[in-house]
C-alpha positions in Angstrom: 116.3 -16.6 -72.6 113.4 -17.1 -70.8 110.2 -16.0 -72.2 109.1 -14.0 -69.7 112.4 -12.5 -69.5 112.7 -11.5 -73.0 108.9 -9.9 -72.6 110.4 -7.2 -69.9 113.6 -6.6 -72.7 111.3 -6.5 -75.6 107.2 -6.0 -75.2 105.9 -2.6 -75.3 105.8 -1.1 -71.9 102.6 0.4 -71.0 100.5 -3.4 -72.2 103.9 -5.4 -70.3 103.9 -2.9 -67.0 99.7 -3.9 -67.0 99.9 -7.0 -67.9 102.3 -7.7 -64.7 100.7 -4.9 -62.3 97.1 -6.2 -63.0 97.9 -9.6 -60.9 100.2 -7.8 -58.5 97.0 -5.2 -57.7 94.5 -8.0 -57.2 97.4 -9.5 -54.6 98.1 -6.5 -52.8 94.7 -5.1 -52.6 93.1 -8.7 -51.6 96.1 -8.4 -48.6 95.4 -4.9 -47.5 91.5 -6.3 -47.2 92.3 -9.0 -45.2 93.4 -6.7 -42.3 90.8 -4.2 -42.9 88.3 -7.0 -42.7 90.2 -8.0 -39.5 89.5 -4.6 -38.1 85.9 -4.6 -38.6 85.9 -7.6 -37.3 87.9 -6.6 -33.6 85.5 -3.2 -33.7 82.7 -5.3 -32.9 85.0 -5.7 -29.8 84.9 -2.1 -28.5 87.1 1.0 -29.2 89.9 -0.8 -26.8 89.6 -3.7 -28.7 90.4 -1.6 -31.7 92.7 1.1 -30.3 95.0 -2.0 -29.4 95.1 -3.7 -32.3 95.8 0.1 -34.2 98.9 0.5 -31.5 100.3 -3.3 -33.2 99.2 -2.3 -36.9 102.1 0.0 -37.7 104.7 -2.3 -36.4 102.6 -5.5 -38.5 102.8 -3.3 -41.2 106.7 -2.7 -41.1 106.7 -6.4 -41.3 105.2 -6.4 -44.1 106.8 -3.2 -45.8 110.3 -4.9 -45.0 109.8 -8.5 -46.2 107.9 -7.7 -49.0 108.5 -4.4 -50.7 112.1 -3.5 -48.9 114.3 -6.5 -48.5 112.0 -8.3 -50.2 112.0 -5.6 -53.3 115.8 -6.2 -53.2 115.2 -9.7 -53.4 113.0 -9.2 -56.6 115.6 -6.4 -58.1 118.7 -9.0 -57.4 116.7 -11.6 -59.7 115.5 -9.6 -62.1 119.0 -8.0 -62.6 120.4 -11.5 -62.8 118.1 -12.7 -65.2 117.9 -9.4 -67.4 122.0 -10.0 -67.9 122.1 -13.4 -68.5 123.1 -14.2 -65.0 121.1 -17.7 -64.7 122.8 -19.8 -62.6 123.0 -16.4 -60.3 119.4 -16.0 -60.4 118.9 -19.9 -58.9 121.4 -19.2 -56.1 119.7 -15.6 -54.9 116.6 -18.2 -53.7 118.6 -19.7 -50.6 120.3 -16.2 -50.2 117.7 -14.7 -49.8 115.9 -17.2 -47.2 118.6 -16.8 -45.0 118.4 -13.5 -44.9 114.6 -13.3 -44.2 115.0 -16.2 -41.3 117.8 -13.4 -39.4 115.7 -10.6 -39.8 112.8 -11.9 -38.3 114.7 -13.7 -35.5 115.8 -10.1 -34.5 112.0 -8.8 -35.1 110.7 -11.8 -32.5 113.6 -10.9 -29.7 113.2 -7.3 -29.8 109.3 -7.6 -29.8 108.5 -9.4 -27.3 110.2 -8.1 -24.3 109.8 -4.6 -25.3 106.1 -4.3 -26.7 105.0 -3.4 -23.2 107.1 -0.3 -23.5 106.5 0.1 -27.1 102.8 0.4 -27.2 102.7 2.3 -23.8 105.0 4.5 -25.5 103.0 4.9 -28.1 99.8 5.9 -25.9 98.4 2.5 -24.9 96.8 2.2 -21.8 94.7 -0.2 -19.1 92.4 -2.6 -21.8 93.6 -1.5 -25.2 97.5 -2.1 -24.1 96.4 -5.3 -22.6 94.6 -6.5 -26.4 97.9 -5.1 -28.0 100.5 -6.7 -26.3 98.3 -10.1 -26.7 98.1 -9.4 -30.5 101.4 -8.5 -30.9 103.1 -10.9 -28.9 101.0 -13.5 -31.1 102.4 -12.2 -34.4 106.2 -11.5 -33.8 106.4 -15.0 -32.3 105.3 -16.3 -35.9 106.7 -13.6 -37.8 109.8 -15.6 -39.6 106.2 -16.7 -41.4 105.0 -13.4 -43.0 108.9 -13.2 -44.4 109.8 -16.3 -46.0 106.0 -15.6 -47.4 107.2 -12.4 -49.3 110.4 -13.3 -49.6 109.6 -16.2 -51.7 106.9 -14.4 -53.5 109.3 -11.6 -54.5 111.5 -14.1 -55.8 108.7 -14.8 -58.2 107.7 -11.4 -58.9 111.4 -10.7 -60.4 111.5 -13.5 -62.7 108.4 -11.7 -64.1 105.6 -14.0 -62.7 102.9 -12.1 -61.2 100.3 -14.3 -61.4 101.6 -17.1 -59.0 101.5 -14.7 -56.2 97.9 -13.7 -56.9 96.4 -16.9 -56.8 97.8 -18.3 -53.7 97.0 -14.7 -52.5 93.3 -14.8 -52.9 93.3 -18.4 -52.2 95.1 -17.9 -49.1 92.6 -14.7 -48.2 89.7 -17.0 -49.1 90.5 -19.4 -45.9 91.7 -16.3 -43.7 88.5 -14.4 -43.7 86.3 -16.9 -42.5 88.7 -18.0 -40.0 89.9 -15.0 -38.7 85.8 -14.2 -37.8 85.5 -18.2 -36.6 88.8 -17.7 -34.0 87.8 -13.9 -33.0 84.2 -14.7 -32.3 83.9 -18.6 -31.5 82.3 -20.8 -34.2 81.2 -24.4 -33.5 84.2 -26.5 -31.4 86.4 -23.6 -32.3 86.7 -21.2 -28.9 85.9 -17.4 -28.7 89.4 -15.8 -28.8 88.9 -12.1 -29.6 92.1 -9.8 -30.8 94.5 -13.3 -30.2 91.9 -15.1 -32.5 92.9 -13.0 -34.9 96.6 -12.6 -34.8 96.6 -16.6 -34.9 94.7 -16.9 -38.3 96.8 -14.4 -39.8 99.9 -17.0 -38.9 98.1 -19.4 -40.5 97.3 -17.4 -43.5 101.2 -16.9 -44.0 102.3 -20.4 -43.1 99.9 -21.9 -46.3 101.2 -19.5 -48.3 104.5 -20.1 -47.7 104.3 -23.5 -49.0 102.2 -22.9 -51.6 105.1 -20.9 -52.8 108.3 -23.5 -52.0 106.3 -26.1 -53.9 106.1 -23.7 -56.6 110.0 -23.0 -56.8 111.1 -26.2 -56.0 108.5 -27.6 -58.9 111.0 -26.0 -61.5 108.0 -25.0 -63.7 109.1 -21.1 -63.3 112.4 -19.2 -64.7 114.2 -19.7 -61.5 115.2 -22.7 -59.4 116.7 -23.1 -56.3 119.7 -24.3 -55.7 120.9 -25.6 -52.3 124.2 -27.1 -53.2 126.3 -25.7 -55.9 129.3 -23.3 -54.3 127.3 -22.6 -51.3 126.7 -19.2 -50.4 128.3 -16.5 -51.5 129.0 -12.1 -50.1 128.6 -11.2 -53.6 125.1 -12.1 -53.6 124.3 -11.4 -50.1 125.3 -8.0 -51.2 123.9 -7.7 -54.1 120.3 -8.1 -52.6 120.9 -6.2 -49.1 123.0 -3.4 -51.2 119.3 -2.5 -51.9 117.0 -4.0 -49.5 118.5 -2.3 -46.3 118.2 0.9 -47.9 114.5 0.0 -48.6 114.0 -1.0 -45.2 115.2 1.8 -43.9 112.6 4.2 -45.9 110.3 1.5 -44.6 111.2 1.9 -41.1 111.2 5.6 -41.3 107.6 5.0 -42.9 106.0 3.1 -40.0 108.4 5.4 -37.6 106.5 8.3 -39.1 103.1 7.0 -38.7 103.7 5.2 -35.2 105.2 8.8 -33.9 102.2 10.9 -35.2 100.1 8.0 -33.4 101.9 8.8 -30.4 101.4 12.9 -30.9 97.3 11.6 -31.4 97.3 10.0 -27.9 97.5 13.5 -27.0 94.3 13.4 -27.7 92.5 10.2 -26.1 91.9 6.4 -27.1 89.5 7.6 -29.6 91.5 9.9 -31.7 93.9 7.2 -31.7 90.8 4.8 -32.6 89.9 7.6 -35.5 93.4 8.3 -36.8 94.4 4.5 -37.0 91.1 3.7 -38.8 91.5 6.7 -41.3 95.2 5.7 -41.7 94.4 2.1 -42.2 93.4 3.8 -45.8 97.0 5.4 -46.4 97.7 1.4 -45.6 96.0 0.2 -48.1 97.6 2.8 -51.0 100.9 1.3 -49.8 99.7 -2.4 -51.5 97.9 -0.6 -54.0 100.9 1.1 -55.4 103.1 -2.0 -54.6 100.8 -3.9 -56.8 102.2 -1.6 -60.0 105.8 -1.1 -57.8 106.1 -4.6 -57.9 106.1 -4.9 -61.6 107.9 -1.7 -61.9 111.0 -3.2 -60.0 111.1 -6.8 -62.3 110.4 -4.4 -65.8 113.1 -1.8 -64.2 115.4 -4.0 -63.1 115.4 -6.4 -66.2 116.2 -3.9 -68.2 118.9 -2.0 -65.8 120.8 -5.8 -65.8 120.7 -5.6 -70.4 121.9 -2.0 -70.0 118.4 -0.2 -71.5 118.3 2.7 -69.2 116.4 4.8 -71.5 113.4 1.8 -71.4 113.8 1.6 -67.6 113.1 5.2 -67.3 110.1 4.8 -69.6 109.2 2.1 -67.6 109.4 4.3 -63.8 107.5 7.1 -65.7 104.4 5.4 -67.0 104.5 3.7 -63.6 104.4 6.9 -61.1 101.7 8.8 -63.3 99.5 5.4 -63.0 99.8 5.9 -59.2 99.5 9.5 -58.8 96.3 9.1 -60.8 94.7 6.2 -58.8 96.0 7.1 -55.0 94.9 10.9 -55.9 91.7 9.8 -56.8 91.3 7.9 -53.8 92.0 10.6 -51.8 89.9 13.0 -52.5 87.3 10.9 -52.5 87.9 10.1 -48.8 88.0 13.8 -48.2 84.6 14.5 -49.7 82.7 11.6 -47.9 85.3 10.7 -45.0 82.1 9.1 -43.1 82.0 6.5 -45.8 85.1 5.0 -44.6 84.8 5.6 -41.1 81.8 4.4 -40.4 82.9 0.8 -41.8 84.8 0.4 -38.3 82.6 1.7 -35.9 79.9 4.5 -34.9 81.9 6.3 -31.6 81.6 10.1 -32.9 84.7 11.0 -31.0 86.5 8.4 -33.5 84.4 9.6 -36.3 85.6 13.0 -35.8 89.7 12.5 -35.6 89.3 10.1 -38.8 87.1 12.8 -40.7 89.9 15.4 -39.7 92.7 13.2 -41.0 91.0 12.1 -44.6 90.3 16.0 -45.0 93.4 17.3 -44.4 95.5 14.4 -45.5 93.5 12.5 -48.4 94.3 15.7 -50.7 97.9 15.0 -50.8 97.7 10.8 -51.4 98.6 11.6 -54.9 102.0 12.5 -54.2 102.9 9.7 -51.8 101.4 7.3 -54.8 103.9 8.9 -57.4 106.7 8.9 -55.0 106.2 5.2 -54.0 106.2 4.1 -57.5 109.3 5.7 -58.2 110.6 4.3 -55.2 110.1 0.7 -56.2 111.2 1.6 -59.3 114.9 2.7 -58.0 114.6 -0.4 -56.5 114.5 -2.2 -59.7 117.5 0.3 -61.2 119.7 -0.7 -57.6 120.0 2.9 -56.4 117.7 4.3 -54.0 120.0 7.3 -52.5 117.2 9.9 -53.5 114.3 7.5 -52.0 116.1 7.9 -48.5 116.4 11.2 -48.3 113.1 11.9 -49.5 111.9 9.4 -46.4 114.2 11.0 -43.9 112.2 14.8 -45.1 108.8 13.3 -44.6 109.8 12.1 -41.1 111.2 15.5 -40.3 108.2 17.2 -41.2 105.9 14.9 -39.9 106.9 14.2 -36.8 108.7 17.3 -36.3 106.5 19.7 -38.0 103.7 17.7 -35.6 105.1 18.0 -32.5 105.6 21.7 -32.6 101.8 22.0 -33.6 101.0 20.1 -30.6 102.8 21.9 -28.3 101.8 25.3 -29.5 98.2 24.0 -28.5 96.7 23.2 -32.2 93.4 21.3 -32.5 93.6 17.6 -34.1 92.3 18.8 -37.5 95.6 21.5 -37.7 98.1 19.0 -36.5 97.4 17.3 -39.7 98.6 19.7 -41.5 102.3 18.3 -40.9 101.6 14.6 -42.4 100.5 16.1 -45.4 103.1 18.4 -45.9 105.1 15.7 -45.6 103.7 13.3 -48.2 103.6 16.7 -51.0 107.8 17.0 -49.9 108.1 13.2 -50.3 106.6 12.7 -53.9 108.2 15.7 -55.4 111.2 15.2 -54.4 112.0 11.5 -55.6 110.2 12.8 -58.9 113.0 15.3 -59.3 115.8 13.5 -58.5 114.5 10.7 -61.0 114.1 13.2 -63.6 117.4 14.4 -63.2 119.4 11.5 -63.7 119.6 9.8 -60.7 120.0 6.2 -62.4 123.2 7.0 -64.6 125.3 5.1 -62.5 123.1 1.9 -61.6 124.2 -0.2 -64.9 126.9 -2.4 -63.4 124.7 -5.4 -63.5 127.7 -7.6 -61.9 126.7 -9.2 -58.4 127.3 -6.8 -55.7 128.4 -4.0 -57.5 126.6 -0.6 -58.1 
């Protein structure tokens, strides 16, 4: 047994979780911060440019969430359960199957977003210059979205084996390249032309391309617990199914999360472009919490999955609750701080009074409920590791219904922007509470079967 696998099965839970989560948190905070820095740069181009990138942001984050936290989580869970149950050959073979899935899904989103992007962003409230900026950014990113999928797929193979240091090192190193490159391409520097929003999109793809090469080099070097197998028995349906049965449901949850925010963006669009920009800046803080919870969530997938694979259900559940309450405390603190001092966050992205007013309304109403979001996301990732996502899926559907349905009723009733945000706030509270109740009442009891394609 590889030493990393033994640590996951036998090491003290809290120190092991923190040891795995620390590099993951660095990874995800740095990765999330690069998007914020890009928004900061774009803010200098004007409100229309910022609103345009805001319209595309839910789609980009959907790619991130599906490739890293959703289908990527299915990859990580499959690797962890295979190693925990002693199926090293299956763990090695999973890499090729994961890459095939990534290529197929990336091609699907490219073929959908390039022809239908204009209709989507128009429906979300984009008009004139803001719509033009959205299309410029979106067309470039989705033409090269395969790089995002491969980067996050290979990173999750490594995380599933219990190694969170290599993904952290590659991400931090890549960010050191991305930030200056993004500024240079957006504003023009030396021989580089001023590309404005297109420059940010190009820099993003360069970052993911270089990172993909780094992960591939590490995996094929044979230094980790998993080494890809391109030959052998070829492609096997049970291994595809073992990834997809978790990843597909997780992707649906990620899709509902982004539909929730995109649809709410459309509701906010009724209050004007400045309101869209303010809401977008406010939700960027919520999106920053997603990678923060993924820092612990990615560790929970490996820790819970390995122990589920070994039949150690009680240890897996203890790990989930430790991680869940840590995330509740962190995200709750961030949300309350943002509600108390919203200007400290919003003024980083512009000084338009209407934009700041909209962002303030969002943070003051929704921010205090971020703790429930953190708890729910941590237990969602832990449920990925357990290989069962029924209740996170139900919780995501309820959140969508409350946030969008409730928000629509408030808008139709003539409610002000601040009151309309009560709907997404209530949705976060129900989301976290639903998953927590399900896990506490034994939602994982039938998840012990470790065979590929079972459960």
